[in-house]
Structures are given as C-alpha cells and as structure tokens.
C-alpha positions in Angstrom: -68.2 19.9 29.4 -69.5 21.2 32.7 -65.9 21.2 34.0 -65.0 23.4 31.0 -67.8 25.8 31.7 -66.9 25.9 35.4 -63.6 27.5 34.4 -65.6 30.7 33.6 -66.0 31.4 37.3 -62.3 31.2 38.0 -60.3 34.4 38.4 -57.7 35.4 35.8 -54.3 33.7 36.1 -52.7 35.7 33.3 -53.3 38.2 30.5 -55.2 37.8 27.2 -53.7 38.7 23.8 -54.4 38.4 20.1 -51.9 38.4 17.2 -53.5 39.5 13.9 -52.6 41.7 10.9 -53.8 44.7 13.0 -51.4 43.9 15.8 -48.7 41.5 14.6 -46.9 41.2 18.0 -50.0 41.3 20.1 -48.8 44.3 22.0 -51.2 45.7 24.7 -53.1 48.8 23.5 -51.5 48.6 20.0 -54.2 47.1 17.7 -55.8 48.9 14.7 -53.1 51.7 14.6 -52.3 51.6 10.9 -53.1 54.6 8.6 -54.5 54.1 5.1 -51.9 54.8 2.5 -49.1 55.2 5.0 -46.1 52.9 5.1 -46.5 49.8 7.2 -45.5 50.2 10.8 -42.2 49.0 12.1 -43.7 45.9 13.7 -44.9 44.7 10.3 -41.4 45.0 8.8 -39.8 43.4 11.9 -41.9 40.3 11.8 -41.2 39.9 8.1 -44.6 40.7 6.5 -44.9 42.8 3.4 -46.7 46.1 3.3 -50.3 46.5 2.1 -50.6 46.3 -1.7 -54.2 47.4 -2.1 -54.7 50.8 -3.8 -56.9 52.7 -3.5 -57.5 51.6 0.1 -61.1 51.0 1.0 -60.6 52.9 4.3 -59.0 55.9 2.6 -62.0 58.1 3.6 -62.2 56.8 7.2 -58.7 56.9 8.5 -56.9 55.4 11.4 -58.8 53.1 13.8 -61.0 51.6 11.0 -60.4 48.4 9.0 -57.0 49.3 7.6 -54.9 46.1 7.8 -57.2 43.1 8.3 -55.2 40.9 5.9 -51.7 40.0 4.8 -50.0 39.0 1.6 -47.5 36.3 1.0 -44.6 37.0 -1.4 -43.9 34.3 -4.0 -41.9 31.3 -2.7 -41.2 32.9 0.7 -41.8 32.2 4.4 -43.6 34.8 6.5 -44.1 34.9 10.3 -47.6 35.4 11.6 -46.9 34.8 15.3 -43.8 35.7 17.4 -44.3 35.9 21.1 -42.5 35.3 24.4 -43.8 33.0 27.0 -44.8 31.5 29.2 -48.2 31.2 27.5 -50.8 29.1 25.7 -52.3 29.5 22.2 -56.0 28.7 22.7 -57.7 29.6 19.4 -56.2 30.0 15.9 -58.6 31.3 13.1 -57.4 31.7 9.5 -59.0 31.9 6.1 -57.6 32.2 2.6 -58.6 31.3 -0.9 -59.3 27.5 -1.1 -57.0 27.1 -4.1 -54.0 27.7 -1.8 -54.8 25.1 0.9 -52.1 22.7 -0.3 -49.8 25.5 -1.6 -49.2 27.2 1.8 -47.2 25.3 4.4 -47.8 25.9 8.1 -45.0 25.6 10.6 -44.8 26.0 14.4 -41.7 26.3 16.6 -41.7 26.1 20.4 -39.0 27.6 22.7 -36.3 28.4 20.2 -36.4 25.2 18.1 -34.4 25.1 14.9 -36.7 22.5 13.4 -40.5 22.8 13.6 -42.8 20.8 15.8 -45.6 21.3 13.3 -45.1 21.1 9.5 -48.1 20.5 7.3 -50.1 22.0 4.4 -52.3 24.6 6.1 -55.5 23.1 4.7 -54.8 19.6 6.0 -53.9 20.9 9.5 -57.4 22.3 9.7 -59.0 19.2 8.2 -59.7 21.1 5.0 -57.8 19.7 2.1 -58.8 21.0 -1.4 -61.3 18.7 -3.0 -62.2 17.1 0.3 -64.2 20.0 1.8 -66.8 19.5 4.4 -68.1 21.7 7.2 -67.3 20.2 10.6 -67.8 21.0 14.2 -65.5 19.1 16.5 -64.0 19.7 19.9 -60.6 20.6 18.3 -61.2 21.8 14.7 -64.1 23.7 13.2 -64.5 24.4 9.5 -67.3 27.0 9.1 -68.9 28.7 6.1 -67.1 29.8 4.0 -63.6 28.3 4.3 -63.2 29.6 7.9 -60.7 27.4 9.7 -60.5 27.2 13.5 -58.2 25.3 15.8 -58.8 24.8 19.5 -55.8 22.5 20.1 -54.0 23.9 23.2 -50.5 25.0 22.3 -48.4 25.7 25.4 -44.9 27.3 25.2 -42.6 28.3 28.0 -40.1 30.7 26.5 -41.1 31.6 23.0 -43.4 30.6 20.1 -43.2 31.3 16.4 -45.6 30.4 13.6 -44.9 30.8 9.9 -46.6 30.4 6.5 -44.6 29.4 3.5 -45.9 30.1 0.0 -45.1 27.6 -2.7 -46.7 29.9 -5.3 -44.9 31.8 -8.1 -47.3 34.8 -7.6 -48.2 36.9 -4.6 -51.0 35.4 -2.5 -53.5 38.1 -1.3 -56.2 38.1 1.2 -55.0 35.9 4.1 -56.8 36.8 7.3 -55.9 35.4 10.7 -56.3 35.8 14.5 -54.3 33.9 17.1 -55.8 34.2 20.6 -53.4 33.3 23.4 -52.9 33.9 27.1 -49.7 34.6 29.0 -49.8 32.5 32.1 -47.7 30.0 34.1 -47.3 26.6 32.2 -46.8 23.4 34.3 -43.4 21.9 34.2 -44.7 18.6 32.8 -46.9 20.2 30.0 -46.5 18.6 26.6 -46.0 20.4 23.3 -48.2 20.1 20.2 -46.8 18.3 17.2 -48.2 17.5 13.8 -46.7 15.9 10.6 -48.0 15.2 7.1 -47.5 12.2 4.9 -48.8 11.3 1.4 -48.4 8.2 -0.7 -49.8 8.4 -4.2 -50.4 5.7 -5.3 -50.0 3.3 -2.4 -47.9 0.3 -3.5 -49.9 -3.0 -3.8 -50.1 -4.8 -0.5 -48.4 -2.1 1.6 -50.0 -0.3 4.5 -50.2 3.5 4.6 -48.2 5.1 7.4 -50.0 7.8 9.2 -47.4 8.4 11.9 -43.9 7.0 12.5 -40.6 7.9 14.0 -42.2 9.5 17.1 -39.9 9.1 20.0 -40.4 10.3 23.6 -43.1 10.5 26.2 -46.5 11.7 25.0 -50.0 11.2 23.8 -51.3 10.6 20.3 -54.2 13.1 19.8 -55.6 12.1 16.4 -55.5 12.3 12.7 -57.1 13.7 9.5 -57.1 11.4 6.6 -57.9 12.1 2.9 -58.5 9.2 0.5 -58.9 9.1 -3.3 -60.1 5.9 -4.8 -58.4 4.3 -7.8 -60.8 1.3 -7.8 -64.5 0.9 -7.8 -66.7 -0.5 -4.9 -66.2 -0.1 -1.2 -62.7 1.0 -0.1 -62.7 1.0 3.7 -62.1 -2.6 4.9 -58.6 -2.0 6.1 -57.6 -2.0 9.8 -55.9 0.8 11.7 -53.0 -0.3 13.8 -51.1 1.5 16.6 -47.7 0.3 17.6 -46.7 1.4 21.2 -43.4 1.3 23.1 -41.5 -1.6 21.6 -44.3 -3.2 19.4 -42.7 -4.6 16.3 -44.5 -7.1 14.0 -47.9 -6.8 15.8 -49.5 -3.8 17.3 -51.1 -3.2 20.7 -54.2 -1.5 19.2 -56.1 -2.6 16.1 -59.5 -1.5 14.7 -61.9 -3.8 13.0 -62.0 -1.6 9.8 -61.6 1.9 8.5 -65.1 3.2 9.1 -65.1 1.6 12.5 -61.9 3.4 13.6 -63.5 6.7 12.5 -66.5 5.9 14.7 -68.9 4.9 11.9 -70.2 1.5 10.7 -71.4 -0.3 7.6 -69.7 1.9 4.9 -71.0 5.0 6.8 -74.3 4.3 5.0 -72.9 6.6 2.3 -73.6 9.6 4.6 -71.3 12.3 6.0 -71.4 13.1 9.7 -69.3 15.1 12.2 -69.1 14.9 16.0 -66.9 16.2 18.8 -64.3 13.5 18.3 -64.8 11.8 14.9 -66.4 12.2 11.5 -66.6 11.5 7.8 -66.9 14.9 6.3 -66.6 14.1 2.7 -67.7 10.9 1.0 -68.1 10.3 -2.7 -69.8 7.4 -4.6 -67.9 4.1 -4.5 -66.1 4.4 -7.8 -62.7 5.4 -9.1 -61.9 9.0 -8.6 -64.1 9.6 -5.6 -62.7 11.4 -2.6 -63.3 10.9 1.1 -62.1 12.8 4.2 -62.2 11.5 7.8 -61.0 12.6 11.2 -60.6 11.0 14.6 -59.5 12.8 17.8 -58.3 10.9 20.8 -59.5 13.5 23.4 -61.9 11.4 25.5 -59.9 8.1 24.8 -56.2 8.8 25.3 -53.5 6.9 23.5 -50.4 7.3 25.7 -46.9 6.3 24.7 -43.8 6.2 26.9 -41.0 5.5 24.3 -42.3 5.5 20.7 -45.4 5.5 18.6 -46.3 4.4 15.1 -49.7 4.2 13.3 -50.7 2.6 10.0 -53.9 1.9 8.0 -54.5 -0.9 5.5 -56.2 0.0 2.2 -58.6 -2.8 1.4 -61.5 -3.2 -1.0 -63.3 -6.2 -2.4 -62.6 -8.4 -5.4 -64.3 -11.4 -6.9 -65.3 -14.5 -4.8 -65.5 -12.4 -1.6 -61.8 -11.7 -1.4 -60.1 -8.6 -0.1 -58.4 -6.4 -2.7 -55.3 -4.4 -1.6 -55.9 -1.0 -3.0 -53.4 1.4 -4.7 -55.1 4.6 -3.8 -54.0 8.2 -3.1 -53.8 8.6 0.7 -52.6 11.5 2.8 -52.8 12.2 6.5 -52.0 14.7 9.2 -51.0 13.1 12.5 -51.4 15.2 15.7 -49.7 14.4 19.0 -48.4 15.9 22.2 -45.0 15.1 23.6 -42.1 16.4 25.6 -39.2 17.9 23.6 -36.8 17.4 22.1 -38.7 15.6 19.3 -37.4 13.4 16.5 -37.2 15.1 13.0 -40.5 15.2 11.2 -40.9 13.4 7.9 -39.9 15.6 5.0 -42.8 17.2 3.2 -43.4 16.3 -0.5 -42.5 19.1 -3.0 -45.1 21.3 -4.6 -45.9 18.7 -7.2 -46.1 16.0 -4.6 -48.6 17.9 -2.6 -50.9 18.9 -5.5 -54.3 17.3 -5.7 -55.4 17.0 -9.4 
C-alpha cells in the first residue's frame, strides 16, 4: 500500500480523461456541453447512444453547463457503446449504477485493440460481484459495491491501440437511468503488459457428481486474477465441503493447486460461522441459512498471491454437502461464476453466454 501511495509524488506520464454521458468520447474541454431540450450532440449519435427521453427536463430552467445528460438509455434488445477511445492508455476506474432488476439483463463486453470477439463478456452485475438476489456491500482492492447499488471496478485495463466497451440490453422495453463514469489515462503501455479478460458460466442444476467449471479453455501466457461465485442451495444443511482445483500447464487428471474446502479457498473457515465478511482480497458477502433455496455469494482475488500460467488454465469447484452416517453428498445446486484473468492476446474464444432465460435468477 505504501508503494501505491508513493506513486502520488511521481510526475505525470500522460493525460487524464473520463468517459461519461456528459462526454462520451472523453474529449478535452468538452464535458457538460448539452443543452436541455436540444437534440443530442453529434458525439452521442456517433457512439450509438440514443437521445435523452426525459420531458420536461429537470434542467430546463438552468441551461447548458448544469446536469443535462448524466444518464443514458438502452433501447430494447440492442447493444450500445459506452467507451470508445484510442490508445495507448489504461482504464483505471469504472463506476456504473442501474436499477438492480437489470443486473442479469444487461451484458457487459470489452474489446481491446480492434478485437472482433470480446475479451470480457459477462452479465454486468456479476462482473461487479453484484448478482441480483446475492447483494452485499463489499470493499475489496479490485471491486467495491457501495450504497446503493453503486458498482466500482479498479481492475487495471491496459490497451495499446483502441478500447471499446458496450452494454447489451436483453429487455423488451427501454432501460432508463444508467449512470457511468470510466476514468482512464493516456500513457505509454509496456510491451509485455497483459490484457484483462473475464468470462461467465452457469450450471443450473449441477449434475449429480460433477464438478462446477469456473474457468476453462484459457490458452496463452498469463495470470489468473480471481473469481466471483454465486450459489443457490437445493438441499438443506452445510453446502461448502467441496474443494477448488486449479489445473496448470498440462495438468490433466490431477491439479497442481487444491484447496481444503469451499470456505477455506475463499479465506474463511468453519462454515464462515454463518457470518458475512469482506476484505481486500476475499469475502463471503451474502450467506443465507443452511436450507434449500438459500443464496450465497463469495469472491477471491489473487492479487497478493499470483497464480501464473504459461500455456493453459482451468479451475473447478466441487459441490459437496453432508448426508447420513457422515458421508459427503454431491449437490445439485445452482452455481454461476465470473472468472477474471490477465493474458497476452490473442485469446481463445470465451464460453457462450446463456440466453436470457438461462441467466435469469428466479
């Protein structure tokens, strides 16, 4: 932490910018220029966002320079860009908020340096450790979820030539009131810098005796950065006896890294004592009673303890509870996870997202 604070005394090595509804292309000296009631500026149309739909406008008596366009709308079943910038640069902070009922109905995608397929593709809530029904405030080194439904990412996101971020609505109606700010710097990026990647998986229900796959198909040179896991029980009693396994660089039947149990991997112990907690690198931010229908949410970020891979990476977790006579019970629960890692590009294709019904939490 002292090393991070020491960076405050270093002279600038680039320029600072912020993309938001008030300045969609983060142009210097071009924020807060909209006029209440006037057509949206050319930048808004060029990036693919729709014009302000609110009438009468709350700034109609104040005029230009006030709070004229702090939000955006998503058209039904459409994809909209919220970030489109040339590099080299680094996204350093990404803040966004929207109605919690859309957290699994809006898909977040990120593209680096002209990619045709995204490096990040997840429901927006899960990327920010904030799946609907699994809410918990958290203060970690990488993700913060603050009152009320304010989602913040501090994952560094370098790009050399270009970066693009989009939101896709899976709703049949217009989604209103999406607020965001993406703070980034334009600066030199080291030749060996790795790109951020994230993928989403869900299995509901998990087949009897099978492990849940958190990450797979990752090929290249990189570093696994962590995961966010949501878990809905379909059985009663304790659900977290399963081990986490990481398969590195040629591991096949047996992994190189194995935890002693679910709560142990997420840096807790003894069923978490039925308590939530959050820390810089790990936490259990939602935990229900040990009965069918309960929901739990956990995160673990490998920031202080790197998990490096040189060829490939896979991660699984067992779902185990207890049955009679002190025997383990393979569970058939509803599990979903976002895996986060850094690697050199090109990357292997991400797993396909479930459709709208497959994402829905009921």
